C-alpha positions as CSV (number, residue, x, y, z in Angstrom):
1,X,88.8,118.9,165.1
2,X,87.5,121.4,161.8
3,X,87.0,118.1,160.7
4,X,84.2,116.8,161.9
5,X,82.5,120.4,162.5
6,X,82.8,120.1,158.3
7,X,80.9,116.3,158.2
8,X,78.1,117.9,160.5
9,X,78.0,121.0,158.0
10,X,77.3,118.6,154.9
11,X,75.3,116.5,156.2
12,X,72.6,119.3,157.2
13,X,72.9,120.9,153.6
14,X,72.7,117.7,152.1
15,X,69.6,117.4,154.1
16,X,68.5,120.3,153.8
17,X,68.9,119.5,149.9
18,X,67.0,115.7,149.2
19,X,64.0,118.2,151.2
20,X,63.9,120.5,149.1
21,X,64.2,117.5,146.7
22,X,60.8,115.9,148.2
23,X,59.2,118.7,148.2
24,X,58.9,120.1,145.1
25,X,57.5,116.5,144.0
26,X,53.1,117.5,144.6
27,X,51.4,114.2,145.7
28,X,49.5,112.5,143.3
29,X,45.9,110.9,144.8
30,X,45.1,107.5,144.0
31,X,41.9,108.9,142.0
32,X,44.4,110.9,139.8
33,X,46.9,108.9,139.6
34,X,43.5,106.2,138.5
35,X,42.5,109.1,136.0
36,X,45.8,109.5,134.6
37,X,46.4,106.0,133.9
38,X,43.7,104.6,132.2
39,X,44.4,108.5,129.7
40,X,47.8,107.2,129.1
41,X,47.0,103.8,128.5
42,X,43.7,105.2,125.8
43,X,46.2,107.3,123.8
44,X,48.5,104.2,123.7
45,X,45.4,102.0,122.2
46,X,44.2,104.8,119.5
47,X,48.7,105.3,118.9
48,X,48.2,100.6,118.5
49,X,45.0,101.1,115.9
50,X,46.3,103.9,114.2
51,X,49.7,101.1,113.6
52,X,47.9,98.4,113.3
53,X,45.7,99.9,110.5
54,X,48.7,101.2,108.4
55,X,50.1,97.0,108.7
56,X,47.2,95.6,107.2
57,X,47.2,98.7,104.5
58,X,50.6,97.9,103.6
59,X,49.6,93.9,103.3
60,X,47.4,94.4,101.0
61,X,49.1,96.2,99.0
62,X,51.6,94.2,98.9
63,X,49.0,91.1,98.4
64,X,48.2,93.0,95.6
65,X,51.2,93.8,94.2
66,X,52.1,90.3,94.5
67,X,48.9,89.0,93.1
68,X,49.5,90.9,89.1
């Protein structure tokens, strides 16, 4: 019946490993989460604005070249 003992030992080892993985992740409060989401959104808005400006400049250059 060593097989049953091995199963119990493997279950205990897996539970310990799972607990360690869950423990390592700090919980984020709702205010911190909201602040992080807003900061991420602001970064994305800035990137999009920059890309829009580049695209507009390229289109203007293409129209100027086509008009000549």
